[in-house]
C-alpha positions in Angstrom: 6.7 25.8 -41.3 5.0 29.0 -40.5 6.8 32.0 -39.1 4.9 31.8 -35.8 6.0 28.1 -35.4 9.6 29.0 -36.0 9.4 31.9 -33.6 7.8 29.7 -30.9 10.5 27.1 -31.3 13.3 29.7 -31.2 11.8 31.3 -28.1 11.2 27.9 -26.5 7.5 28.5 -26.2 6.3 25.6 -28.4 3.3 24.0 -26.9 1.8 20.7 -28.0 -1.6 21.1 -29.5 -4.5 20.7 -27.1 -5.7 17.1 -27.4 -8.4 15.7 -25.2 -7.9 12.0 -24.6 -10.7 9.4 -24.3 -10.3 9.2 -20.6 -10.7 13.0 -20.2 -13.9 12.9 -22.4 -15.3 10.2 -20.1 -14.5 12.3 -17.0 -16.1 15.4 -18.6 -19.2 13.4 -19.5 -19.4 11.9 -16.0 -19.1 15.3 -14.4 -21.9 16.6 -16.7 -24.2 13.7 -15.9 -23.4 14.1 -12.2 -24.1 17.9 -12.4 -27.5 17.2 -14.1 -28.3 14.7 -11.5 -27.6 17.1 -8.6 -29.6 19.8 -10.4 -32.6 17.5 -10.7 -32.3 16.5 -7.1 -32.4 20.1 -6.0 -34.7 21.8 -8.5 -36.6 19.2 -10.4 -40.3 18.3 -10.1 -39.5 15.6 -7.5 -36.7 17.5 -5.9 -35.7 17.9 -2.2 -36.9 21.5 -2.3 -40.3 20.5 -3.7 -40.5 17.9 -1.0 -40.0 20.5 1.7 -42.5 22.8 0.1 -45.1 20.0 0.0 -44.5 19.0 3.6 -45.2 22.6 4.6 -48.3 22.6 2.6 -49.4 19.3 4.1 -48.9 20.7 7.6 -51.0 23.8 6.7 -53.8 21.7 5.2 -53.8 19.4 8.2 -54.2 22.4 10.5 -57.0 23.7 8.3 -58.7 20.3 8.4 -58.6 20.4 12.2 -60.2 23.8 12.3 -62.9 22.9 9.8 -63.7 19.7 11.8 -64.1 21.7 15.0 -66.3 24.2 13.2 -68.4 21.3 11.8 -68.8 19.8 15.3 -69.9 23.1 16.7 -72.5 23.6 13.8 -73.8 20.0 14.3 -74.2 20.7 18.0 -76.0 23.9 17.3 -78.3 22.2 14.7 -79.0 19.4 17.2 -80.0 22.0 19.9 -82.2 23.8 17.4 -84.0 20.6 16.5 -84.5 19.8 20.2 -85.9 23.2 20.9 -88.4 23.1 18.0 -89.1 19.4 18.4 -87.9 18.3 15.0 -86.2 15.1 14.5 
């Protein structure tokens, strides 16, 4: 025995060596997998945050499409009027 072992035994501070059992390893692995899964749900390429970002972009593009369609209708009307005035068709 080493001196520190004897001293620990005399002082009543002997601790069993840290041993991680199979069940604890499984729990640790499950927590790591679950943590990675949560991380990918929040920050991955197909995450919830990306979905929110894409829905905002979709709304913005939809609004822009409406504006461009209105501009297009106005320009078509103007073109039609010009063709009527100059007799081109």
